[in-house]
C-alpha positions as CSV (number, residue, x, y, z in Angstrom):
1,M,8.0,117.9,153.7
2,A,7.3,120.3,156.6
3,N,8.6,123.8,156.7
4,F,10.8,125.6,159.3
5,M,8.6,128.7,159.1
6,K,5.3,126.8,159.7
7,L,6.7,125.2,162.8
8,N,7.9,128.5,164.2
9,A,4.7,130.3,163.2
10,R,2.6,127.6,165.0
11,A,4.6,128.0,168.2
12,E,4.4,131.8,168.0
13,Q,0.7,131.7,167.4
14,R,0.2,129.6,170.5
15,I,2.3,131.9,172.6
16,G,0.3,134.8,171.3
17,A,-2.9,133.1,172.3
18,Y,-1.5,132.6,175.8
19,A,-0.5,136.3,176.0
20,T,-4.0,137.3,174.9
21,R,-5.5,135.1,177.5
22,L,-3.3,136.8,180.1
23,L,-4.4,140.2,179.0
24,Q,-8.0,139.1,179.3
25,I,-7.4,137.9,182.8
26,E,-5.7,141.3,183.7
27,A,-8.7,143.1,182.1
28,H,-11.1,141.2,184.3
29,L,-9.0,142.1,187.4
30,R,-9.0,145.8,186.5
31,R,-12.7,145.8,186.2
32,G,-13.0,144.0,189.5
33,E,-14.4,140.8,188.1
34,K,-12.5,138.4,190.3
35,R,-14.7,135.4,189.6
36,A,-14.2,135.7,185.8
37,A,-10.4,136.1,186.3
38,T,-10.3,133.1,188.6
39,A,-12.3,131.0,186.1
40,R,-9.9,131.9,183.3
41,L,-6.8,131.1,185.5
42,I,-8.0,127.5,186.2
43,G,-5.6,125.2,184.4
44,F,-3.7,128.1,182.6
45,K,-0.4,127.4,184.3
46,D,-0.7,123.7,183.5
47,E,-1.3,124.5,179.9
48,I,1.8,126.7,179.7
49,A,3.9,124.1,181.5
50,E,2.7,121.4,179.1
51,F,3.5,123.5,176.1
52,M,7.0,124.2,177.5
53,H,7.5,120.5,177.9
54,E,6.5,120.0,174.2
55,L,9.2,122.4,173.2
56,E,11.9,120.7,175.1
57,F,13.7,119.0,172.2
58,P,13.4,120.4,168.6
59,L,13.1,117.0,166.9
60,E,11.0,118.4,164.1
61,F,13.6,121.0,163.2
62,T,16.3,118.3,163.2
63,V,14.3,116.1,160.8
64,I,13.5,118.9,158.5
65,G,17.1,120.0,158.4
66,S,18.2,116.5,157.5
67,Q,15.6,116.2,154.8
68,L,16.8,119.5,153.3
69,G,20.4,118.4,153.5
70,F,19.6,115.0,151.9
71,F,17.7,116.5,149.0
72,S,20.3,119.2,148.4
73,G,23.3,116.9,148.3
74,N,24.9,116.1,145.0
75,G,26.7,113.1,143.7
76,S,26.9,109.7,145.3
77,F,25.1,108.7,148.5
78,L,28.1,108.5,150.7
79,R,30.0,111.5,149.4
80,G,27.2,113.9,148.8
81,R,23.8,113.2,150.2
82,L,24.7,111.6,153.6
83,P,27.1,114.3,154.7
84,A,24.7,116.9,153.6
85,A,21.9,115.3,155.6
86,L,24.1,115.2,158.7
87,V,25.1,118.8,158.3
88,G,21.4,119.7,157.7
89,A,20.3,117.8,160.8
90,V,22.9,119.6,162.9
91,A,21.8,123.0,161.4
92,G,18.2,122.2,162.0
93,W,18.9,121.2,165.6
94,F,20.8,124.5,166.2
95,Y,18.0,126.5,164.6
96,G,15.4,124.6,166.7
97,Q,17.4,125.2,169.9
98,S,17.5,128.9,169.1
99,Q,13.8,129.1,168.5
100,T,12.9,127.0,171.5
101,S,15.0,129.1,173.9
102,G,13.2,132.2,172.7
103,H,9.8,130.6,173.1
104,H,10.8,129.4,176.6
105,R,11.7,133.0,177.6
106,Y,8.3,134.3,176.5
107,L,6.4,131.4,178.1
108,E,8.4,131.8,181.4
109,E,7.4,135.5,181.5
110,I,3.8,134.7,180.9
111,W,3.9,131.9,183.5
112,Q,5.5,134.2,186.1
113,R,2.9,136.8,185.6
114,V,0.1,134.3,185.9
115,D,1.7,132.9,189.1
116,L,1.9,136.5,190.5
117,I,-1.8,137.1,189.7
118,E,-2.8,133.8,191.2
119,R,-0.9,134.5,194.4
120,A,-2.4,138.0,194.7
121,L,-5.9,136.5,194.3
122,I,-5.2,133.8,197.0
123,A,-3.8,136.4,199.4
124,E,-6.8,138.7,198.9
125,A,-9.2,135.8,199.5
126,Q,-7.3,134.9,202.7
127,Q,-7.5,138.5,203.9
128,A,-11.2,138.7,203.2
129,E,-11.7,135.4,205.1
130,Q,-9.7,136.6,208.1
131,A,-11.6,139.8,208.1
132,A,-14.9,137.9,208.1
133,Q,-13.7,135.7,210.9
134,R,-12.7,138.7,213.0
135,Q,-16.1,140.3,212.4
136,S,-18.0,137.1,213.3
137,G,-15.7,136.8,216.4
138,A,-16.3,140.4,217.4
139,A,-20.0,140.0,216.9
140,G,-19.9,136.8,219.0
141,E,-18.0,138.5,221.8
142,G,-20.4,141.4,221.8
143,S,-23.5,139.2,222.1
144,A,-21.9,137.2,224.9
145,A,-21.1,140.4,226.8
146,A,-24.7,141.6,226.3
147,E,-26.1,138.2,227.6
148,S,-23.9,138.3,230.7
149,A,-25.0,141.8,231.4
150,Q,-28.7,140.7,231.2
151,T,-28.4,137.6,233.4
152,P,-28.7,138.2,237.2
153,N,-25.9,136.8,239.4
């Protein structure tokens, strides 16, 4: 039989791994390593969204709660074990919803920070591209002016 604590610890471990990955991305950015940060960002938002989707319905907690209720019930099946299994399933569902909502909050914060970093990198790349276009345009205008000055009319 599975354990409530193991399920919760597994989810928290995964959220911790995502937070560590976010800290590594931010460290790359502080050191000016934009290519490394961009490489780590690829697919990161998709992974977080997929994990959030996995946490949508706490089915495992419901099953564990019903098992605990079933095995702790006394007496006959209809008077003891079945009602205890139903109460255990409801309790497991409530506990699972509580844990899932907490995990969703943490994941949402991580996702928003990753989105902010991604937008900043895209905006910076666009600004660099526009600056390069302006420089090439200015160089092209300067060379055209020099050619027109050299050609006799």
